[in-house]
N, C-alpha and C positions, 0 to 999 in steps of 0.2 A: 460366451453363450451362457445363459442362465439355466441351471439344471435343478430339478426338484428331486428330493430323495423319495424313492418309492417305498422304502421299507425303513421302519424305525426300530424294529425289534431285532435282536441278534439271536439266531437260532442255531441249533446243532443238528447237522444232518447225520442220521444214523439209519441202519437197516435192522429191523427187528420183526418178530412175529412171522406172519405169512411170507413177507418179503425175504426174511432170512432163510426160511425153508426153501423158497424158490432159488435163492443163491446157492444153497447147499446142493440142490439137485443138479445144478450146472457145474459143480465142483469149483466154485469161486470162493476165495477167501473173504470172510465177512468184512464189511467196510470199516475203515478207521473213522473215528469221529472227525468231522471237518466243519469249520465254522462258516456260516453264511452271514454276511455283513451288509449294512446299509450301503447304498450307492454313494461313492465319494463325490465331492463337489467339483473335483478336477480330475483330468486324465492326462497321461503322458503320451498316449498313442491310441489308435483305433484301427480295427481290421474288419474285413468282411470276407465271407467264404460263399461261393456259389457251388454247392455240392451236387454232383450228378453220379449216376450209376457207372458210367463208362470210365471214371477215374479211379475206381476201386482196385487196390493191389493187395494180394494176400501176403502172408508172412515170409514167403519165399521170393517176393518181388515179382510175382506173375500176375498179369492183368486178370482180374476175376470180377466181371461186371456184376453190379448190384441189382436191385429190383427195377425192372423196366418201368419207365414212366415216373419214378420217384424223383423228388428234388429236395434239396435242403438249403436253407439260408442260415448261416452262423454269423452273428454280429457280435464283436467283442470290443469292449472299452477297457483299457489297461492303465493302472497307476502303478508303475514299476517301483516307485519310491516306497510304497506301502505294501507291495506284492498283492494288490487287489485286481481281480479280473471280473468284469461284469459281462453278462452274456444274454443274448436274445436268440434262441434257436427255434427254427420253424422247419418241420418236416411235412412234406405233402406227398401223397401217394404211397406212403409206407404202411405195410400191413404186417401182422403177426407180432409175436412177443419179442422183446429184446433178449439178446444173449451175448455174453462176453466173459472172458476170464478176469476182466477187471471188475471193480466194485460197482460200476455202472457200465452202460454200453455206448455212451456218448462221450467223445474225447477230443482233445488236441494231442496229436502225435508229433514227435520230432521226426519228420520224414520229408525229403525232397520229392518233387513231382516224379511219379513213376517208381518210387522206392518205398520199401517198408521201413518202419521205425517204431520205437516204443512209445506208449502213451505217457504223457507228462502231466496232464490234468484230466480228471474225470468229472463230468457235469451230470446233474440230475437228468434222467431221461425225459424227453418231451412227452407230454401227456395229451391224449386225444381230447380236444375241447368240444366234441360232439358232432363235428362236421367232417371228420376224417383228417383234419389238420392237427398235427401234434406240436405243442409249444412248450418251451421251458425258458424261464427268465430268472435272473438273480445276480448276486455278486458273491464271489468266493475269495478268501484271503489265504495265502500260503503261510506255512509250508504245505505243499500239495502232496497228496498220496493217491495212488491209482488202484492198489490192491494187487498189482502184478509185480512179481519178483524178477529181478535181473539175474543173469548167470552168476553174478557175485553175491546174490542173496539179499540185495537191497531193493526196496520199493522203487519202481521206475520214476516216481515223482520226487524221490529224495534228492535234495540239493538243487532241484530245478528252480531257476529264477526267471521271472518275467523279463528281466533285462536280456536274457538269452533270446527270447522270442523277438524282442525289439531289435536286436542286432541282426537278425536274419529271418524275417517273417516268412519269406518264400520257402524256408526250410521246415515249415510246420504245416500240418494239414488238420482239417476238422472232419470227423466222420461219426457214423453211428452203425450199430450192428444188430441184426435180428437172427432168430433161429434159422430162418431159411437162407439168410445171407450173412453167414458168420464172418466172412472176410470184410464185409461192409455193405450196407444197403445203399449209401451214398458217400462220396468223399470229395474234397476240394481243397486247394491250397489257400493259405491266408494271403490276402491282398491288403496292403496298408491304405487307409484313407485318412485325411486330415480330421482331427477331432472337431474342427469348426466348419468343415465344408468338404466338397468333393474335389480332389486334385485332378485336373484335366490332363496333366502331363504336358501342358503347353505354356507353362509359366504363369498360370492363373488358377483360380478355383471356380468351379461351377456352383451356382446357387439354385434355389428352388425355381427361379425364373427360367432356367434352362429346360427345354423340352426334352422328352425321351428321344424324339427323332433327332434333335440336334446333337445329343450325346452319342447316338448311334453313328452319326456321320463322322464323329471325332475319333472313332476307333473301330477296329474290325475284329472278327472272330472272338476268341476267348477274352481278348482285351476289352471288347465292347461289353461282353457279359459282366465282367468284373466292374467296369465303370458304371453300368446300369445298376448293378447290385449295390455299389457304393452310394449311388444317388438314393436308392430306396432306403438304405440304412439311415442317411441323414434325415430324410423326410419322416421316416417312422419314428426316430428319436424325438423330432420336434413335435409330432402329433401326440406322442405319449406324454411329453412334458406339458403340452397344453391341456390334455385331459386330466392330468394328475391333480 
């Protein structure tokens, strides 16, 4: 697949000014500088997350539903050879300010379904684009930091490699947190999708010619949602590449 680079400049993500004041109010350690990089030409894997309020778990492993009616889509492209992860995150129906002990409130956690776990990567929080939908897109390169310290006194991103995510994607979750839903406003497990198409699980790959109805018949329940989300991921990436 031909991919176009959306960003040509390398920027440094920092928190300062009013943002730093807000972080201090929440008792959060100021962010470490982290590099945002251009999108690479190739990826070693890709994932999608269909995040919903009913999947939220608090730090004690107790189900703690997020904001009613909210949804989130997290699309990730990974190049584990260079430790680069690109992200397209969309939150709908989410209200209120973000809040988290991490340096941002939008994360990948190492946590199996129904379990709590530490954040490994912190992403820039999605911003309202004017219609109530919040979005965030870009690419980050490790080493990763979260601003959260483990019991051993190390940042929970220290030593984390994207190869660990590739080895067990179902053991990771995407989520975001707000002041009213500190445990999580939405959450969902990572589901792997082929970089060049949608894996149907039937020994082939679905393409843009497959209808949503046909995909729905191929799976049921949460599996159908994951498959439809994967289809949306591929179509969105192709549309963005065309517009770029």
